[in-house]
Structures are given as C-alpha cells and as structure tokens.
N, C-alpha and C positions, 0 to 999 in steps of 0.2 A: 424199958429203953425208950428214948425219945428219937423221933425221926422228923426231918424237915421235908416238906413237899411244897412246891410252888404251884398253886392251883386257884382257880376262880370258882371251883365247885367242890369244896371239901366234903360236904355231906353226901353228895352223889358218889364221890370217890370212896368214902368210908363204906357206904352201903354196897357198892360194887366190889370193893376190895380186889380189884384187878386192874392191871395196866395193859396197854396195847402198844406193841412195837410195830410201827408202820413200815411197810416195804416200799411204798411209792410206786407199786406195780398194780396196774388195773386188772380186773378179772378177765379182760379181753386179751391180755398179754401173757398170761401164765395159767398154771393149774394149781390146785391145792397140793397135789403131790410134789410138784416142783418147788413150791414155796416151803413145804415142810423140809425138803432137802436143803434149801437155801438157809432157812432159819435153824436147821439141825434140831428139829423137834417133831413130835407126833403130829399127824394130820389133824387130830382133834383139837390141837392148839391153834390152828389156822382158821381165821374168821374173815368174812367179807363185811366191811362196814362202809357206810357213806363217808366219803373222803372230805365232805364239806367243812368239817371242823378242823381239818389238818392242812398244812401248807406243804405238800410234797410234790408240787409240780403237776398234779392231776387236777383238772377243772372241778370246781364245786359240783356236787351232785353225782360224780362218778364214784364207782365202787372200787375199793382198793383192798388188797390183802393185808391183814395184820396178824401178828402173833400175839395170842392172849397169854399174859403172864399172871400166874396165880399169886397175887399180892400187888402192892403199890410200889412204884418206883419213887425213890427219894434219896435222902442222905441221913445216915445214922449220925446222931450228935453224941459227943463225948460226955456231955453233962449228966450228972446224977440227980439233979432236982430241976423243977420247972423254971425257976427264976434264972438259973445259969443257962438252961436250954434256950430260953428266950433271948438272952444276951448273945449266946453263941449263934443263934439263927440270924440275928440282925447283922452280924459281922461275917456271915458265912461266905466262903469263896471256894469254888471247885473247878478245876481245869480251865480257868479263864473264861468259861461260858456261863456257868451257873453261879450267880452271886446275888445276894439280897438287895444290892443297890440297883442292879440293872433289870431284874426280872419284873415283868409287868403283871405278875400274878400276886395273889394274896400269899403272905408268908403263913404257913400252917404247920403246927407241930402236932404230930400224932403220937400216941403211946402205942407201942406194939412190940412185935418180936422180929428179929432179924431172920431173913430167909437165905439170901445169898448176895454176894457182891456182883456188880456188873461194871462195864466201862463207863457208865453214867451214874455212878453212886452205888445204890443197892436196891434190893427188893425186900419189902417187909410186909408182915401180916399186921394190918392196922386194927387196933382194938377200939380206940376212941380219939376224938379231937380234944386236945387240951389247951390249944391257943390258936388264934388266928388274928391277923392284922393286915 
C-alpha cells in the first residue's frame, strides 16, 4: 500500500516510524497520569518533548506532553502502482486542511501497511520511501 505524508524529514520519519500527538500542555501544568487519561492511552505512551519544533502556544524551549503513536500519521492512497500514487498525491485534498497545493512540506510517498484510521487520516507502518518531491 502507498501512503502520503507531508514532511521535511522523511528519512528521520522512516527510521523513527512513530508520530507524536501534541497536547499543547506543559509539564508544569499537568501530570503523565492526567495526560494518559486525556489521550485515553497507557502512561507508557506519554512522553515529554521539547516543544521548540511545534507551534502549540508554548514558548520554544518549554517541554510539552505528547502521545507517542506507533506508526506514522499520513494518508492512505487508493492507487495500486507508484505512477498512479504520485499523480494521486499531487492532487490530494483532505478535510480542507491537508492538500498538496498548500502544504509547505515535501510530498513523500511511503510503502507500508495500514494500522488504523484517525481524524487526521491514518496511522501506518512505514517500510520504505518510494517517492519524494
């Protein structure tokens, strides 16, 4: 299966094969226990990361709670071959927010397997990068 992900760090993403769902809540304002309840996940899935790479209203350098997802977030493409997947990716639109015209990241197509749907596309197990532009 082919999956579209907008990213400026595709090799890093592939090696990590995990995504992080930001809470926007600093470590001073909550606990891991509270965040696991809020995210409805195990405490082991909650991590503290430097928020400097994310724009969640927390000043750069502050630490924020994130839910670690086992897989990459992206979009499953319907195409069965790479040429069609590339064409589909360049025309892609999802919920008025994610589309290949407006995203400021590189268009990357991964080969992988579907894990589960979520409100922002899906989670997938990335095997390799097959296209980036």
